[in-house]
Backbone as XML, in Angstrom:
<?xml version="1.0"?>
<chain id="A" units="angstrom">
  <residue number="1" name="MET">
    <atom name="N" x="23.456" y="-10.728" z="-8.163"/>
    <atom name="CA" x="23.649" y="-10.773" z="-6.723"/>
    <atom name="C" x="22.404" y="-10.217" z="-6.025"/>
  </residue>
  <residue number="2" name="SER">
    <atom name="N" x="21.986" y="-10.887" z="-4.955"/>
    <atom name="CA" x="20.811" y="-10.435" z="-4.205"/>
    <atom name="C" x="21.165" y="-9.233" z="-3.345"/>
  </residue>
  <residue number="3" name="GLU">
    <atom name="N" x="20.292" y="-8.247" z="-3.359"/>
    <atom name="CA" x="20.482" y="-7.082" z="-2.514"/>
    <atom name="C" x="19.355" y="-7.051" z="-1.492"/>
  </residue>
  <residue number="4" name="PHE">
    <atom name="N" x="19.728" y="-7.238" z="-0.220"/>
    <atom name="CA" x="18.731" y="-7.219" z="0.843"/>
    <atom name="C" x="18.533" y="-5.799" z="1.342"/>
  </residue>
  <residue number="5" name="VAL">
    <atom name="N" x="17.263" y="-5.441" z="1.550"/>
    <atom name="CA" x="16.887" y="-4.102" z="1.977"/>
    <atom name="C" x="16.077" y="-4.223" z="3.262"/>
  </residue>
  <residue number="6" name="LYS">
    <atom name="N" x="16.389" y="-3.367" z="4.246"/>
    <atom name="CA" x="15.584" y="-3.358" z="5.471"/>
    <atom name="C" x="14.203" y="-2.806" z="5.142"/>
  </residue>
  <residue number="7" name="VAL">
    <atom name="N" x="13.167" y="-3.580" z="5.511"/>
    <atom name="CA" x="11.801" y="-3.173" z="5.179"/>
    <atom name="C" x="10.912" y="-2.980" z="6.405"/>
  </residue>
  <residue number="8" name="ALA">
    <atom name="N" x="11.327" y="-3.519" z="7.534"/>
    <atom name="CA" x="10.493" y="-3.411" z="8.737"/>
    <atom name="C" x="11.304" y="-3.850" z="9.946"/>
  </residue>
  <residue number="9" name="ALA">
    <atom name="N" x="10.749" y="-3.575" z="11.113"/>
    <atom name="CA" x="11.290" y="-4.119" z="12.359"/>
    <atom name="C" x="10.483" y="-5.367" z="12.699"/>
  </residue>
  <residue number="10" name="LEU">
    <atom name="N" x="11.160" y="-6.398" z="13.121"/>
    <atom name="CA" x="10.483" y="-7.641" z="13.486"/>
    <atom name="C" x="9.409" y="-7.374" z="14.544"/>
  </residue>
  <residue number="11" name="SER">
    <atom name="N" x="9.714" y="-6.472" z="15.465"/>
    <atom name="CA" x="8.773" y="-6.156" z="16.546"/>
    <atom name="C" x="7.512" y="-5.447" z="16.037"/>
  </residue>
  <residue number="12" name="ASP">
    <atom name="N" x="7.556" y="-4.913" z="14.803"/>
    <atom name="CA" x="6.378" y="-4.248" z="14.228"/>
    <atom name="C" x="5.439" y="-5.210" z="13.504"/>
  </residue>
  <residue number="13" name="LEU">
    <atom name="N" x="5.876" y="-6.458" z="13.300"/>
    <atom name="CA" x="5.041" y="-7.423" z="12.577"/>
    <atom name="C" x="4.209" y="-8.236" z="13.560"/>
  </residue>
  <residue number="14" name="GLU">
    <atom name="N" x="2.893" y="-8.119" z="13.426"/>
    <atom name="CA" x="1.993" y="-8.892" z="14.270"/>
    <atom name="C" x="1.797" y="-10.276" z="13.676"/>
  </residue>
  <residue number="15" name="GLU">
    <atom name="N" x="1.700" y="-11.268" z="14.522"/>
    <atom name="CA" x="1.491" y="-12.654" z="14.084"/>
    <atom name="C" x="0.242" y="-12.759" z="13.214"/>
  </residue>
  <residue number="16" name="ASP">
    <atom name="N" x="0.387" y="-13.406" z="12.060"/>
    <atom name="CA" x="-0.721" y="-13.684" z="11.126"/>
    <atom name="C" x="-1.422" y="-12.423" z="10.606"/>
  </residue>
  <residue number="17" name="THR">
    <atom name="N" x="-0.734" y="-11.285" z="10.633"/>
    <atom name="CA" x="-1.289" y="-10.033" z="10.116"/>
    <atom name="C" x="-0.364" y="-9.498" z="9.024"/>
  </residue>
  <residue number="18" name="PRO">
    <atom name="N" x="-0.751" y="-9.628" z="7.756"/>
    <atom name="CA" x="0.112" y="-9.166" z="6.665"/>
    <atom name="C" x="0.370" y="-7.662" z="6.731"/>
  </residue>
  <residue number="19" name="LYS">
    <atom name="N" x="1.578" y="-7.280" z="6.309"/>
    <atom name="CA" x="1.953" y="-5.864" z="6.248"/>
    <atom name="C" x="2.486" y="-5.597" z="4.847"/>
  </residue>
  <residue number="20" name="ARG">
    <atom name="N" x="1.893" y="-4.621" z="4.180"/>
    <atom name="CA" x="2.326" y="-4.268" z="2.829"/>
    <atom name="C" x="3.486" y="-3.286" z="2.899"/>
  </residue>
  <residue number="21" name="VAL">
    <atom name="N" x="4.537" y="-3.594" z="2.119"/>
    <atom name="CA" x="5.672" y="-2.689" z="1.954"/>
    <atom name="C" x="5.975" y="-2.621" z="0.463"/>
  </residue>
  <residue number="22" name="GLU">
    <atom name="N" x="6.757" y="-1.629" z="0.088"/>
    <atom name="CA" x="7.170" y="-1.521" z="-1.309"/>
    <atom name="C" x="8.687" y="-1.464" z="-1.351"/>
  </residue>
  <residue number="23" name="ILE">
    <atom name="N" x="9.279" y="-2.301" z="-2.206"/>
    <atom name="CA" x="10.725" y="-2.367" z="-2.338"/>
    <atom name="C" x="11.073" y="-2.097" z="-3.796"/>
  </residue>
  <residue number="24" name="ASP">
    <atom name="N" x="11.712" y="-0.981" z="-4.057"/>
    <atom name="CA" x="12.090" y="-0.611" z="-5.427"/>
    <atom name="C" x="10.918" y="-0.745" z="-6.401"/>
  </residue>
  <residue number="25" name="GLY">
    <atom name="N" x="9.736" y="-0.304" z="-5.977"/>
    <atom name="CA" x="8.557" y="-0.343" z="-6.836"/>
    <atom name="C" x="7.814" y="-1.667" z="-6.843"/>
  </residue>
  <residue number="26" name="THR">
    <atom name="N" x="8.314" y="-2.659" z="-6.108"/>
    <atom name="CA" x="7.659" y="-3.972" z="-6.045"/>
    <atom name="C" x="6.817" y="-4.056" z="-4.781"/>
  </residue>
  <residue number="27" name="PRO">
    <atom name="N" x="5.501" y="-4.285" z="-4.910"/>
    <atom name="CA" x="4.659" y="-4.436" z="-3.725"/>
    <atom name="C" x="4.883" y="-5.811" z="-3.090"/>
  </residue>
  <residue number="28" name="VAL">
    <atom name="N" x="5.129" y="-5.814" z="-1.799"/>
    <atom name="CA" x="5.446" y="-7.043" z="-1.070"/>
    <atom name="C" x="4.575" y="-7.127" z="0.170"/>
  </residue>
  <residue number="29" name="SER">
    <atom name="N" x="4.089" y="-8.324" z="0.437"/>
    <atom name="CA" x="3.353" y="-8.579" z="1.670"/>
    <atom name="C" x="4.270" y="-9.343" z="2.615"/>
  </residue>
  <residue number="30" name="LEU">
    <atom name="N" x="4.533" y="-8.753" z="3.791"/>
    <atom name="CA" x="5.320" y="-9.419" z="4.829"/>
    <atom name="C" x="4.370" y="-10.114" z="5.777"/>
  </residue>
  <residue number="31" name="VAL">
    <atom name="N" x="4.684" y="-11.359" z="6.113"/>
    <atom name="CA" x="3.823" y="-12.116" z="7.015"/>
    <atom name="C" x="4.683" y="-12.824" z="8.051"/>
  </residue>
  <residue number="32" name="ARG">
    <atom name="N" x="4.371" y="-12.567" z="9.311"/>
    <atom name="CA" x="5.019" y="-13.287" z="10.418"/>
    <atom name="C" x="4.030" y="-14.350" z="10.881"/>
  </residue>
  <residue number="33" name="THR">
    <atom name="N" x="4.423" y="-15.614" z="10.707"/>
    <atom name="CA" x="3.539" y="-16.712" z="11.087"/>
    <atom name="C" x="4.364" y="-17.962" z="11.369"/>
  </residue>
  <residue number="34" name="GLU">
    <atom name="N" x="3.910" y="-18.765" z="12.277"/>
    <atom name="CA" x="4.534" y="-20.045" z="12.609"/>
    <atom name="C" x="6.033" y="-19.911" z="12.867"/>
  </residue>
  <residue number="35" name="GLY">
    <atom name="N" x="6.424" y="-18.809" z="13.533"/>
    <atom name="CA" x="7.812" y="-18.620" z="13.923"/>
    <atom name="C" x="8.739" y="-18.142" z="12.821"/>
  </residue>
  <residue number="36" name="GLU">
    <atom name="N" x="8.204" y="-17.808" z="11.656"/>
    <atom name="CA" x="9.025" y="-17.335" z="10.548"/>
    <atom name="C" x="8.426" y="-16.064" z="9.960"/>
  </residue>
  <residue number="37" name="VAL">
    <atom name="N" x="9.225" y="-15.385" z="9.128"/>
    <atom name="CA" x="8.740" y="-14.223" z="8.386"/>
    <atom name="C" x="8.859" y="-14.555" z="6.900"/>
  </residue>
  <residue number="38" name="PHE">
    <atom name="N" x="7.790" y="-14.317" z="6.169"/>
    <atom name="CA" x="7.746" y="-14.592" z="4.740"/>
    <atom name="C" x="7.505" y="-13.292" z="3.983"/>
  </residue>
  <residue number="39" name="ALA">
    <atom name="N" x="8.018" y="-13.251" z="2.754"/>
    <atom name="CA" x="7.785" y="-12.116" z="1.859"/>
    <atom name="C" x="7.262" y="-12.675" z="0.546"/>
  </residue>
  <residue number="40" name="ILE">
    <atom name="N" x="6.084" y="-12.214" z="0.151"/>
    <atom name="CA" x="5.432" y="-12.702" z="-1.059"/>
    <atom name="C" x="4.937" y="-11.489" z="-1.840"/>
  </residue>
  <residue number="41" name="ASN">
    <atom name="N" x="4.948" y="-11.593" z="-3.157"/>
    <atom name="CA" x="4.444" y="-10.479" z="-3.954"/>
    <atom name="C" x="3.027" y="-10.171" z="-3.513"/>
  </residue>
  <residue number="42" name="ASP">
    <atom name="N" x="2.722" y="-8.898" z="-3.368"/>
    <atom name="CA" x="1.441" y="-8.496" z="-2.778"/>
    <atom name="C" x="0.276" y="-8.492" z="-3.765"/>
  </residue>
  <residue number="43" name="ILE">
    <atom name="N" x="0.512" y="-8.807" z="-5.031"/>
    <atom name="CA" x="-0.566" y="-8.748" z="-6.020"/>
    <atom name="C" x="-1.017" y="-10.158" z="-6.392"/>
  </residue>
  <residue number="44" name="CYS">
    <atom name="N" x="-2.280" y="-10.437" z="-6.201"/>
    <atom name="CA" x="-2.857" y="-11.741" z="-6.532"/>
    <atom name="C" x="-2.674" y="-12.010" z="-8.027"/>
  </residue>
  <residue number="45" name="SER">
    <atom name="N" x="-2.315" y="-13.246" z="-8.378"/>
    <atom name="CA" x="-2.087" y="-13.594" z="-9.783"/>
    <atom name="C" x="-3.393" y="-13.763" z="-10.556"/>
  </residue>
  <residue number="46" name="HIS">
    <atom name="N" x="-4.514" y="-13.798" z="-9.860"/>
    <atom name="CA" x="-5.805" y="-13.942" z="-10.528"/>
    <atom name="C" x="-6.455" y="-12.587" z="-10.785"/>
  </residue>
  <residue number="47" name="ALA">
    <atom name="N" x="-6.429" y="-11.735" z="-9.780"/>
    <atom name="CA" x="-7.035" y="-10.401" z="-9.890"/>
    <atom name="C" x="-6.035" y="-9.403" z="-9.324"/>
  </residue>
  <residue number="48" name="ASN">
    <atom name="N" x="-5.994" y="-8.230" z="-9.864"/>
    <atom name="CA" x="-5.013" y="-7.226" z="-9.463"/>
    <atom name="C" x="-5.411" y="-6.570" z="-8.142"/>
  </residue>
  <residue number="49" name="VAL">
    <atom name="N" x="-5.368" y="-7.356" z="-7.062"/>
    <atom name="CA" x="-5.711" y="-6.840" z="-5.734"/>
    <atom name="C" x="-4.615" y="-7.216" z="-4.739"/>
  </residue>
  <residue number="50" name="SER">
    <atom name="N" x="-4.569" y="-6.483" z="-3.635"/>
    <atom name="CA" x="-3.544" y="-6.651" z="-2.614"/>
    <atom name="C" x="-3.801" y="-7.881" z="-1.747"/>
  </residue>
  <residue number="51" name="LEU">
    <atom name="N" x="-2.808" y="-8.783" z="-1.704"/>
    <atom name="CA" x="-2.927" y="-9.955" z="-0.835"/>
    <atom name="C" x="-2.810" y="-9.581" z="0.637"/>
  </residue>
  <residue number="52" name="SER">
    <atom name="N" x="-2.148" y="-8.467" z="0.938"/>
    <atom name="CA" x="-1.960" y="-8.097" z="2.342"/>
    <atom name="C" x="-3.267" y="-7.704" z="3.019"/>
  </residue>
  <residue number="53" name="GLU">
    <atom name="N" x="-4.324" y="-7.563" z="2.241"/>
    <atom name="CA" x="-5.637" y="-7.295" z="2.826"/>
    <atom name="C" x="-6.379" y="-8.589" z="3.166"/>
  </residue>
  <residue number="54" name="GLY">
    <atom name="N" x="-5.759" y="-9.723" z="2.844"/>
    <atom name="CA" x="-6.381" y="-11.018" z="3.103"/>
    <atom name="C" x="-6.011" y="-11.578" z="4.464"/>
  </residue>
  <residue number="55" name="GLU">
    <atom name="N" x="-6.442" y="-12.803" z="4.701"/>
    <atom name="CA" x="-6.200" y="-13.454" z="5.985"/>
    <atom name="C" x="-5.119" y="-14.518" z="5.857"/>
  </residue>
  <residue number="56" name="VAL">
    <atom name="N" x="-4.430" y="-14.764" z="6.967"/>
    <atom name="CA" x="-3.350" y="-15.745" z="7.014"/>
    <atom name="C" x="-3.765" y="-16.898" z="7.911"/>
  </residue>
  <residue number="57" name="GLU">
    <atom name="N" x="-3.526" y="-18.115" z="7.410"/>
    <atom name="CA" x="-3.808" y="-19.306" z="8.206"/>
    <atom name="C" x="-2.986" y="-20.464" z="7.666"/>
  </residue>
  <residue number="58" name="ASN">
    <atom name="N" x="-2.353" y="-21.219" z="8.565"/>
    <atom name="CA" x="-1.583" y="-22.408" z="8.193"/>
    <atom name="C" x="-0.558" y="-22.136" z="7.093"/>
  </residue>
  <residue number="59" name="CYS">
    <atom name="N" x="0.186" y="-21.052" z="7.235"/>
    <atom name="CA" x="1.253" y="-20.677" z="6.299"/>
    <atom name="C" x="0.732" y="-20.379" z="4.889"/>
  </residue>
  <residue number="60" name="HIS">
    <atom name="N" x="-0.514" y="-19.930" z="4.808"/>
    <atom name="CA" x="-1.129" y="-19.524" z="3.543"/>
    <atom name="C" x="-1.752" y="-18.142" z="3.711"/>
  </residue>
  <residue number="61" name="ILE">
    <atom name="N" x="-1.784" y="-17.395" z="2.603"/>
    <atom name="CA" x="-2.456" y="-16.099" z="2.601"/>
    <atom name="C" x="-3.598" y="-16.188" z="1.600"/>
  </residue>
  <residue number="62" name="GLU">
    <atom name="N" x="-4.769" y="-15.722" z="2.005"/>
    <atom name="CA" x="-5.956" y="-15.820" z="1.168"/>
    <atom name="C" x="-6.292" y="-14.457" z="0.572"/>
  </residue>
  <residue number="63" name="CYS">
    <atom name="N" x="-6.546" y="-14.444" z="-0.723"/>
    <atom name="CA" x="-6.974" y="-13.221" z="-1.399"/>
    <atom name="C" x="-8.398" y="-12.902" z="-0.941"/>
  </residue>
  <residue number="64" name="TRP">
    <atom name="N" x="-8.599" y="-11.682" z="-0.520"/>
    <atom name="CA" x="-9.896" y="-11.279" z="0.036"/>
    <atom name="C" x="-10.988" y="-11.190" z="-1.033"/>
  </residue>
  <residue number="65" name="LEU">
    <atom name="N" x="-10.616" y="-11.037" z="-2.310"/>
    <atom name="CA" x="-11.620" y="-10.804" z="-3.340"/>
    <atom name="C" x="-12.323" y="-12.080" z="-3.801"/>
  </residue>
  <residue number="66" name="HIS">
    <atom name="N" x="-11.543" y="-13.085" z="-4.198"/>
    <atom name="CA" x="-12.151" y="-14.311" z="-4.732"/>
    <atom name="C" x="-11.789" y="-15.563" z="-3.944"/>
  </residue>
  <residue number="67" name="GLY">
    <atom name="N" x="-10.978" y="-15.425" z="-2.896"/>
    <atom name="CA" x="-10.710" y="-16.562" z="-2.020"/>
    <atom name="C" x="-9.571" y="-17.472" z="-2.416"/>
  </residue>
  <residue number="68" name="SER">
    <atom name="N" x="-8.792" y="-17.118" z="-3.445"/>
    <atom name="CA" x="-7.619" y="-17.934" z="-3.758"/>
    <atom name="C" x="-6.645" y="-17.866" z="-2.592"/>
  </residue>
  <residue number="69" name="SER">
    <atom name="N" x="-5.974" y="-18.985" z="-2.335"/>
    <atom name="CA" x="-5.029" y="-19.053" z="-1.238"/>
    <atom name="C" x="-3.657" y="-19.410" z="-1.802"/>
  </residue>
  <residue number="70" name="PHE">
    <atom name="N" x="-2.605" y="-18.759" z="-1.275"/>
    <atom name="CA" x="-1.244" y="-18.973" z="-1.757"/>
    <atom name="C" x="-0.355" y="-19.429" z="-0.606"/>
  </residue>
  <residue number="71" name="ASP">
    <atom name="N" x="0.489" y="-20.427" z="-0.880"/>
    <atom name="CA" x="1.445" y="-20.914" z="0.100"/>
    <atom name="C" x="2.535" y="-19.859" z="0.276"/>
  </residue>
  <residue number="72" name="LEU">
    <atom name="N" x="2.747" y="-19.401" z="1.497"/>
    <atom name="CA" x="3.739" y="-18.358" z="1.756"/>
    <atom name="C" x="5.159" y="-18.836" z="1.493"/>
  </residue>
  <residue number="73" name="ARG">
    <atom name="N" x="5.390" y="-20.149" z="1.528"/>
    <atom name="CA" x="6.733" y="-20.687" z="1.313"/>
    <atom name="C" x="7.083" y="-20.803" z="-0.163"/>
  </residue>
  <residue number="74" name="THR">
    <atom name="N" x="6.080" y="-21.056" z="-1.017"/>
    <atom name="CA" x="6.347" y="-21.322" z="-2.435"/>
    <atom name="C" x="5.670" y="-20.347" z="-3.386"/>
  </residue>
  <residue number="75" name="GLY">
    <atom name="N" x="4.626" y="-19.667" z="-2.920"/>
    <atom name="CA" x="3.855" y="-18.777" z="-3.785"/>
    <atom name="C" x="2.814" y="-19.499" z="-4.619"/>
  </residue>
  <residue number="76" name="LYS">
    <atom name="N" x="2.766" y="-20.818" z="-4.519"/>
    <atom name="CA" x="1.829" y="-21.591" z="-5.339"/>
    <atom name="C" x="0.405" y="-21.471" z="-4.800"/>
  </residue>
  <residue number="77" name="PRO">
    <atom name="N" x="-0.561" y="-21.333" z="-5.727"/>
    <atom name="CA" x="-1.958" y="-21.289" z="-5.299"/>
    <atom name="C" x="-2.420" y="-22.695" z="-4.927"/>
  </residue>
  <residue number="78" name="ASP">
    <atom name="N" x="-3.300" y="-22.778" z="-3.952"/>
    <atom name="CA" x="-3.841" y="-24.091" z="-3.600"/>
    <atom name="C" x="-5.358" y="-24.103" z="-3.675"/>
  </residue>
  <residue number="79" name="GLY">
    <atom name="N" x="-5.879" y="-23.150" z="-4.421"/>
    <atom name="CA" x="-7.328" y="-23.127" z="-4.628"/>
    <atom name="C" x="-7.685" y="-22.168" z="-5.740"/>
  </residue>
  <residue number="80" name="LEU">
    <atom name="N" x="-8.683" y="-22.515" z="-6.484"/>
    <atom name="CA" x="-9.159" y="-21.668" z="-7.575"/>
    <atom name="C" x="-9.787" y="-20.408" z="-6.999"/>
  </residue>
  <residue number="81" name="PRO">
    <atom name="N" x="-9.868" y="-19.332" z="-7.759"/>
    <atom name="CA" x="-9.667" y="-19.269" z="-9.202"/>
    <atom name="C" x="-8.224" y="-19.048" z="-9.643"/>
  </residue>
  <residue number="82" name="ALA">
    <atom name="N" x="-7.291" y="-18.760" z="-8.747"/>
    <atom name="CA" x="-5.904" y="-18.541" z="-9.170"/>
    <atom name="C" x="-5.271" y="-19.852" z="-9.626"/>
  </residue>
  <residue number="83" name="THR">
    <atom name="N" x="-4.517" y="-19.791" z="-10.713"/>
    <atom name="CA" x="-3.806" y="-20.969" z="-11.213"/>
    <atom name="C" x="-2.308" y="-20.707" z="-11.350"/>
  </residue>
  <residue number="84" name="ARG">
    <atom name="N" x="-1.899" y="-19.441" z="-11.272"/>
    <atom name="CA" x="-0.482" y="-19.088" z="-11.401"/>
    <atom name="C" x="0.086" y="-18.691" z="-10.041"/>
  </residue>
  <residue number="85" name="PRO">
    <atom name="N" x="1.321" y="-19.113" z="-9.752"/>
    <atom name="CA" x="1.943" y="-18.715" z="-8.487"/>
    <atom name="C" x="2.301" y="-17.238" z="-8.484"/>
  </residue>
  <residue number="86" name="VAL">
    <atom name="N" x="2.546" y="-16.708" z="-7.307"/>
    <atom name="CA" x="3.070" y="-15.355" z="-7.157"/>
    <atom name="C" x="4.501" y="-15.486" z="-6.622"/>
  </residue>
  <residue number="87" name="PRO">
    <atom name="N" x="5.372" y="-14.538" z="-6.967"/>
    <atom name="CA" x="6.765" y="-14.629" z="-6.513"/>
    <atom name="C" x="6.888" y="-14.549" z="-4.993"/>
  </residue>
  <residue number="88" name="VAL">
    <atom name="N" x="7.828" y="-15.313" z="-4.470"/>
    <atom name="CA" x="8.216" y="-15.194" z="-3.061"/>
    <atom name="C" x="9.655" y="-14.691" z="-3.047"/>
  </residue>
  <residue number="89" name="TYR">
    <atom name="N" x="10.018" y="-14.025" z="-1.968"/>
    <atom name="CA" x="11.324" y="-13.386" z="-1.892"/>
    <atom name="C" x="12.068" y="-13.845" z="-0.641"/>
  </residue>
  <residue number="90" name="PRO">
    <atom name="N" x="13.413" y="-13.939" z="-0.732"/>
    <atom name="CA" x="14.190" y="-14.336" z="0.443"/>
    <atom name="C" x="14.140" y="-13.275" z="1.538"/>
  </residue>
  <residue number="91" name="VAL">
    <atom name="N" x="14.110" y="-13.763" z="2.779"/>
    <atom name="CA" x="14.041" y="-12.894" z="3.962"/>
    <atom name="C" x="15.218" y="-13.229" z="4.872"/>
  </residue>
  <residue number="92" name="LYS">
    <atom name="N" x="15.821" y="-12.194" z="5.440"/>
    <atom name="CA" x="16.851" y="-12.365" z="6.467"/>
    <atom name="C" x="16.429" y="-11.540" z="7.679"/>
  </residue>
  <residue number="93" name="ILE">
    <atom name="N" x="16.690" y="-12.091" z="8.855"/>
    <atom name="CA" x="16.438" y="-11.370" z="10.101"/>
    <atom name="C" x="17.794" y="-11.069" z="10.720"/>
  </residue>
  <residue number="94" name="GLU">
    <atom name="N" x="18.059" y="-9.797" z="10.981"/>
    <atom name="CA" x="19.300" y="-9.383" z="11.639"/>
    <atom name="C" x="18.909" y="-8.551" z="12.847"/>
  </residue>
  <residue number="95" name="GLY">
    <atom name="N" x="18.993" y="-9.154" z="14.018"/>
    <atom name="CA" x="18.533" y="-8.486" z="15.227"/>
    <atom name="C" x="17.031" y="-8.293" z="15.131"/>
  </residue>
  <residue number="96" name="ASP">
    <atom name="N" x="16.588" y="-7.018" z="15.149"/>
    <atom name="CA" x="15.152" y="-6.717" z="15.016"/>
    <atom name="C" x="14.811" y="-6.265" z="13.595"/>
  </residue>
  <residue number="97" name="ASP">
    <atom name="N" x="15.801" y="-6.302" z="12.695"/>
    <atom name="CA" x="15.578" y="-5.838" z="11.330"/>
    <atom name="C" x="15.125" y="-6.983" z="10.420"/>
  </residue>
  <residue number="98" name="VAL">
    <atom name="N" x="14.105" y="-6.704" z="9.622"/>
    <atom name="CA" x="13.646" y="-7.645" z="8.602"/>
    <atom name="C" x="14.155" y="-7.132" z="7.261"/>
  </residue>
  <residue number="99" name="LEU">
    <atom name="N" x="14.938" y="-7.958" z="6.588"/>
    <atom name="CA" x="15.501" y="-7.594" z="5.287"/>
    <atom name="C" x="14.949" y="-8.522" z="4.212"/>
  </residue>
  <residue number="100" name="VAL">
    <atom name="N" x="14.634" y="-7.962" z="3.056"/>
    <atom name="CA" x="14.061" y="-8.724" z="1.947"/>
    <atom name="C" x="14.826" y="-8.359" z="0.678"/>
  </residue>
  <residue number="101" name="SER">
    <atom name="N" x="14.998" y="-9.352" z="-0.190"/>
    <atom name="CA" x="15.611" y="-9.107" z="-1.495"/>
    <atom name="C" x="14.577" y="-9.404" z="-2.590"/>
  </residue>
  <residue number="102" name="VAL">
    <atom name="N" x="14.328" y="-8.417" z="-3.442"/>
    <atom name="CA" x="13.426" y="-8.641" z="-4.577"/>
    <atom name="C" x="14.202" y="-8.739" z="-5.887"/>
  </residue>
  <residue number="103" name="THR">
    <atom name="N" x="15.525" y="-8.647" z="-5.802"/>
    <atom name="CA" x="16.345" y="-8.784" z="-6.996"/>
    <atom name="C" x="16.598" y="-10.249" z="-7.297"/>
  </residue>
  <residue number="104" name="GLN">
    <atom name="N" x="16.686" y="-10.570" z="-8.578"/>
    <atom name="CA" x="16.904" y="-11.948" z="-8.986"/>
    <atom name="C" x="18.399" y="-12.235" z="-9.084"/>
  </residue>
  <residue number="105" name="GLU">
    <atom name="N" x="18.798" y="-13.424" z="-8.643"/>
    <atom name="CA" x="20.193" y="-13.846" z="-8.804"/>
    <atom name="C" x="20.438" y="-14.104" z="-10.278"/>
  </residue>
  <residue number="106" name="SER">
    <atom name="N" x="21.608" y="-13.731" z="-10.758"/>
    <atom name="CA" x="21.902" y="-14.002" z="-12.171"/>
    <atom name="C" x="22.892" y="-15.134" z="-12.303"/>
  </residue>
</chain>
């Protein structure tokens, strides 16, 4: 069963500006863009660096170190050097609360 945890206030998320949070030891990058909020694992699958330090454009987040870009909806890379996707997590908005689940459904 998915357990959603409040991680931020919607009003605290700036458009196209990633925010790093940690949920039960899992680093997550929250991104508010194109009218939605996305949660993606904050560690690049190519190099062990924080994606939340990168830039957001067209529903993608770019790793600042080597330039790999990941689709915020699927976690799939769309440019080298990354070849492996990063996990994405379900998000719920309740009022001004942003809730994310990093637990896997069984």
